[in-house]
C-alpha positions in Angstrom: 7.7 -19.2 -20.2 7.1 -21.7 -17.4 6.1 -25.1 -18.9 3.4 -27.0 -17.0 2.8 -30.6 -18.0 0.3 -31.5 -15.3 -2.8 -33.4 -16.4 -6.4 -33.2 -15.1 -5.8 -30.3 -12.8 -8.9 -29.9 -10.7 -7.9 -26.8 -8.6 -6.5 -24.0 -10.7 -5.6 -20.7 -9.1 -3.8 -19.2 -12.1 -2.8 -19.7 -15.7 0.4 -19.0 -17.6 0.3 -16.9 -20.7 2.7 -17.1 -23.7 5.4 -14.5 -23.6 5.7 -12.5 -26.8 9.5 -13.0 -26.8 11.9 -15.0 -24.7 14.9 -13.0 -26.0 16.0 -10.7 -23.1 17.6 -8.2 -25.5 14.4 -8.0 -27.6 12.0 -7.6 -24.7 12.7 -3.9 -23.9 12.3 -3.1 -27.6 9.0 -4.9 -27.8 7.9 -3.3 -24.6 8.5 0.2 -26.0 6.9 -0.7 -29.3 3.7 -2.0 -27.9 3.5 0.8 -25.3 3.8 3.3 -28.1 1.2 1.6 -30.2 -1.1 1.5 -27.2 -0.7 5.3 -26.5 -1.1 6.1 -30.2 -4.3 4.1 -30.3 -5.8 5.6 -27.1 -4.8 9.2 -28.0 -6.0 8.8 -31.6 -9.4 7.4 -30.6 -9.8 10.1 -27.9 -9.0 12.7 -30.5 -11.8 11.3 -32.7 -14.2 11.5 -29.8 -13.1 15.1 -28.9 -13.5 16.2 -32.5 -17.0 14.8 -32.9 -18.1 16.3 -29.6 -16.5 19.7 -30.4 -18.2 20.6 -33.7 -21.9 20.8 -34.2 -21.8 19.8 -37.9 -20.5 16.4 -36.8 -23.5 15.8 -34.5 -25.2 13.3 -36.7 -25.7 9.5 -36.6 -22.6 8.6 -38.6 -20.2 10.4 -36.3 -22.2 9.5 -33.2 -21.5 5.8 -34.1 -17.9 6.6 -35.0 -17.3 8.1 -31.5 -18.9 5.0 -29.9 -16.6 2.8 -32.0 -13.6 4.8 -30.9 -14.6 4.4 -27.3 -15.0 0.7 -27.8 -11.6 0.5 -29.5 -10.0 2.1 -26.5 -11.5 -0.6 -24.3 -10.6 -3.3 -26.8 -6.8 -2.5 -26.9 -6.8 -1.8 -23.1 -8.0 -5.3 -22.4 -4.8 -7.0 -23.7 -1.9 -4.6 -24.3 -1.2 -3.1 -20.9 -1.1 -6.6 -19.4 1.3 -7.7 -22.1 3.6 -4.7 -21.5 3.6 -5.5 -17.8 4.6 -9.1 -18.5 7.5 -8.0 -20.7 8.7 -5.7 -17.8 8.2 -8.1 -14.9 8.9 -11.4 -16.8 5.9 -12.8 -15.0 3.3 -14.4 -17.3 1.0 -15.7 -14.5 -2.6 -14.5 -14.4 -5.1 -15.5 -11.8 -8.1 -17.6 -12.6 -10.5 -14.7 -11.9 -8.3 -12.3 -13.9 -8.2 -14.7 -16.8 -12.0 -15.0 -16.9 -12.3 -11.2 -16.6 -9.9 -10.6 -19.4 -11.7 -13.1 -21.6 -15.1 -11.5 -20.8 -13.9 -8.0 -21.7 -12.2 -9.2 -24.9 -15.5 -10.8 -26.0 -17.6 -7.7 -25.1 -15.4 -5.3 -27.0 -14.8 -7.5 -30.0 -18.5 -8.2 -30.3 -19.3 -4.5 -29.9 -16.9 -3.7 -32.7 -18.6 -6.2 -34.9 -22.1 -5.0 -34.1 -21.2 -1.3 -34.4 -19.7 -1.9 -37.9 -23.0 -3.5 -38.9 -24.9 -0.6 -37.5 -22.7 1.9 -39.3 -23.2 0.0 -42.5 -27.0 0.2 -42.0 -26.6 4.0 -41.4 -24.8 4.4 -44.7 -27.4 2.3 -46.5 -30.2 4.6 -45.2 -28.2 7.7 -46.1 -27.5 6.6 -49.7 -30.6 4.6 -50.6 -33.2 6.6 -48.6 -31.7 10.1 -48.3 -35.1 11.9 -48.0 -36.1 9.8 -45.1 -32.7 9.6 -43.4 -33.5 12.1 -40.6 -36.7 10.3 -39.8 -35.3 6.8 -39.9 -32.0 7.5 -38.1 -33.5 9.6 -35.3 -31.7 10.0 -32.0 -34.0 7.4 -30.3 -33.3 4.8 -32.9 -29.5 5.5 -32.9 -29.5 5.0 -29.1 -31.5 1.8 -29.4 -29.1 0.4 -32.0 -26.1 1.1 -29.7 -28.0 -0.4 -26.7 -28.9 -3.6 -28.7 -25.2 -3.9 -29.7 -24.2 -3.6 -26.0 -26.8 -6.1 -24.8 -25.8 -8.6 -27.6 -22.1 -8.3 -26.6 -22.9 -8.8 -22.9 -25.0 -11.9 -23.8 -22.2 -13.4 -25.8 -19.7 -12.8 -22.9 -22.2 -14.3 -20.4 -22.6 -17.4 -22.5 -18.9 -17.9 -22.9 -18.4 -17.5 -19.1 -21.2 -20.0 -18.4 -19.3 -22.5 -20.6 -16.0 -21.7 -19.0 -17.4 -22.1 -15.4 -18.6 -25.6 -16.3 -15.0 -26.7 -16.7 -14.1 -28.7 -13.6 -10.6 -29.7 -14.6 -7.9 -28.6 -17.0 -5.4 -30.5 -19.2 -2.9 -27.8 -18.7 -2.5 -24.3 -17.2 -0.4 -22.8 -20.1 -2.4 -20.7 -22.6 -0.8 -20.5 -26.0 -1.4 -16.8 -26.4 -0.4 -13.5 -24.8 -3.9 -13.1 -23.3 -6.8 -15.4 -22.2 -8.2 -16.1 -25.6 -11.7 -17.7 -25.3 -11.1 -20.6 -27.6 -7.7 -21.5 -26.2 -9.0 -21.3 -22.6 -11.9 -23.6 -23.3 -9.7 -26.1 -25.2 -7.8 -26.6 -22.0 -10.8 -28.2 -20.4 -10.7 -32.0 -20.0 -14.5 -32.5 -19.7 -17.0 -32.2 -22.5 -14.5 -30.3 -24.6 -16.3 -31.2 -27.9 -19.7 -30.0 -26.6 -18.1 -26.8 -25.3 -16.5 -26.1 -28.7 -19.7 -26.8 -30.5 -21.5 -24.3 -28.3 -18.7 -21.7 -28.5 -18.7 -21.8 -32.3 -22.5 -21.7 -32.5 -22.4 -18.5 -30.4 -19.7 -17.1 -32.6 -21.7 -17.8 -35.7 -24.8 -16.2 -34.3 -23.2 -13.1 -33.0 -20.4 -12.9 -35.6 -21.8 -14.0 -38.9 -25.1 -12.1 -38.5 -23.4 -8.7 -38.2 -21.1 -9.5 -41.2 -24.2 -10.6 -43.2 -25.9 -7.3 -42.4 -22.8 -5.4 -43.6 -22.7 -7.4 -46.9 -26.4 -6.9 -47.5 -26.1 -3.2 -46.8 -23.2 -2.7 -49.1 -24.8 -4.8 -51.8 -27.7 -2.4 -51.8 -25.4 0.6 -51.5 -23.4 -0.4 -54.5 -26.5 -1.1 -56.5 -27.8 2.3 -55.7 -24.5 4.0 -56.5 -24.3 2.3 -59.9 -27.7 3.6 -60.8 -26.4 7.2 -60.5 -25.7 8.6 -63.9 -23.0 11.2 -63.2 -19.5 10.0 -62.2 -19.2 12.9 -59.7 -22.4 11.8 -58.0 -21.2 8.2 -57.8 -17.9 9.3 -56.3 -19.6 11.6 -53.7 -22.0 8.8 -52.7 -19.2 6.2 -52.3 -16.8 8.6 -50.5 -19.2 8.8 -47.6 -18.7 5.1 -46.8 -15.1 4.7 -48.0 -13.6 5.0 -44.5 -16.1 2.6 -43.0 -15.5 0.0 -45.7 -11.8 0.2 -45.1 -12.3 -0.4 -41.4 -14.6 -3.3 -42.1 -12.0 -4.9 -44.3 -9.3 -4.4 -41.7 -11.4 -5.7 -38.8 -12.8 -8.8 -40.5 -9.6 -9.5 -42.5 -7.5 -9.7 -39.4 -10.3 -11.4 -37.4 -10.8 -14.1 -40.0 -7.1 -14.5 -40.3 -6.8 -15.1 -36.6 -9.8 -17.5 -36.6 -8.6 -19.7 -39.6 -5.0 -19.4 -38.4 -5.9 -21.0 -35.1 -7.8 -23.8 -36.9 -5.2 -24.6 -39.6 -2.0 -23.9 -37.7 -0.9 -25.4 -34.4 2.0 -23.0 -34.1 1.6 -20.8 -31.1 3.9 -18.2 -32.7 1.6 -17.8 -35.8 -1.5 -17.6 -33.6 0.1 -14.9 -31.5 1.1 -12.8 -34.5 -2.5 -13.1 -35.8 -3.9 -12.1 -32.4 -1.5 -9.1 -32.2 -2.7 -7.8 -35.6 -6.3 -8.2 -34.5 -6.1 -6.8 -31.0 -3.4 -4.1 -31.4 -3.1 -2.9 -35.0 -6.8 -2.6 -35.7 -7.6 -0.1 -32.9 -4.4 1.9 -33.7 -5.2 2.3 -37.4 -8.9 3.1 -37.2 -8.4 6.8 -36.2 -5.9 7.2 -39.0 -8.2 5.7 -41.6 -11.1 8.0 -40.5 -9.0 11.1 -40.2 -7.2 10.7 -43.6 -10.1 9.4 -45.7 -12.9 11.5 -44.2 -12.9 15.1 -45.2 -15.2 16.3 -42.4 -13.0 14.7 -39.7 -9.8 15.9 -41.4 -11.0 19.5 -41.7 -12.2 19.5 -38.1 -8.9 18.2 -36.8 -7.1 21.0 -38.7 -9.4 23.5 -36.9 -8.3 21.9 -33.6 -4.7 22.5 -34.7 -3.9 18.9 -34.3 -3.1 18.3 -38.0 
């Protein structure tokens, strides 16, 4: 990767991303690997959307939210991986200033949408298990659409706030970003003016729009588990918990890798470790989600068999 040691750069037309590997022999292998992972993720999530839309018995809030989540996952992985594969092919890690801000914006939107949708799906499971008689009334189509719209608006707001902070940067300490994409925190840390205030604002935004969804998930599952434990029969407890097993697995995967990336960037100054954590968060998650839902969810699994895909 081209090393830039310039200080207080006031006119920036492009940034330089961290290459996944500098080994010429390893680059074609990594290119094929990440391209395969990208195609698997896109095809898997499209298959989930196709399955949900094709069978009327899947036309309910749980699978509606799942199809939206699959659509968001396609956008999430498409924000970073195609550009990374192109870099491995062309050996050019430069990205324009506008392109960097655009990639950062899309990354924030899709990451926040993932988080918000997982909270919405946890609320959906809470209503289904704790208030089954009122489920159809509470989770009506209007409310489902409103919850998705709120998730989208919250994601757009977070992206807008990050962009407003980034646009306030008048000079940069460097033009080399220590990741394979324009990571929001690493881009803002390059600023040489009011960096502390920018970081405070960025973390405050992250807490508001990141911790709140996680808190909603934890509260929902606390009430779900309490309700399940009150069921006397073991078969009834298993049936109730099985309806949210796939979602719980996706939540653990999403927040496990996300928190690993966050604390890894705080505790480790190694760009290699940070990049591995980012790869897990941005690439592995969207690829595994369709497998988790298709393998652990009996309705999806049976519908896929009827489509002759499994």
